ZATI-495782 format. One record per residue (C-alpha): x, z, y; residue in one letter. Coordinates in steps of 0.02 Angstrom, whole numbers, plus 32768, in hexadecimal, padded with zeros to 4 digits. Example, Ala and Ser with C-alpha at 12.3 -4.5 7.8 and 13.67 -1.06 7.14 Angstrom:
2
826781867F1FA 82AC81657FCBS 
% end
This chain:
84
800080008000M 80457FD480AAS 800C80128151V 801E7FA881EBQ 80398007828DR 801E7FC08338T 8049800783E1A 7FB88051843FL 7FBE808E84F3P 7FAA814B8500A 7F0F813B856DA 7EB880D084E8D 7EE7814A845DW 7EA881DF84C1I 7E04818584E6N 7DEE8162842CQ 7E19821583F9H 7DD482798489K 7E088330848EP 7DBA83C084EBY 7E1683CF8590L 7E1E847885E6Y 7E39847C86A1F 7E5C85038721A 7DC4856B874BG 7D8A856A8695D 7D4084BC869FR 7D39845485FFI 7D2F839985E5L 7CE08376853CT 7D0082DD84CEP 7C5982958506D 7C9B829385BBD 7C33832685F8R 7C82839D8674L 7C48844F865AH 7C5C84D286E1A 7C6E858A86B0P 7BD385F586ACR 7BE8866A873ET 7B3386A28746D 7B4A871986B3L 7BCB87A586B4P 7C3687AD8615P 7BF3885C85F0F 7B8388E2863BD 7BEB893186C5L 7B7C89CC86C8S 7BC389FA861CL 7C728A118665L 7CAD8ABE8695A 7D548AEF86E0P 7DC88B5A8677L 7E258BF486B3E 7EDD8BC586A9W 7F2B8C6386EES 7FBE8C9D8685G 7FDB8BEE863DV 80818B99865FN 80678ADC865AI 81238AC2864AQ 81358B2985AAA 81268AD984FDE 80DA8B2C8464S 81118AB883DAM 81788B3E8384D 812F8BAD82FAP 81248C46836CE 80958BFC83D6R 80BE8C3B8483L 80208C8284D3P 80488C468584H 80478B8B8555T 7FBF8B09856BV 7FBE8AE584B0Q 7FA28B9A8482Y 7F1F8BB4850AY 7EB98B1D84D0L 7ECD8B4E841AY 7E838BF98441R 7DFB8BB084B2Y 7DC38B2F8431L 7DCA8BAF83A3S 7D498C2083F7E 
% end
């Protein structure tokens, strides 16, 4: 079996095999040439469900990847918070 290959301009190949194109501002061009704008009328989640956390005593520059789990680190604080 032999396969014959011919040169094809890139623009022609792209038009024959249209990808999804993602642009700045979360716009998408679909293979059927439709430009979709992002949905900005709906928030991604209910903002009223968010509550600030009390971060006093937490050092954001300290790491807690060691076995001793340092209580003044972000990792330890969130571990304790999510465990409650």
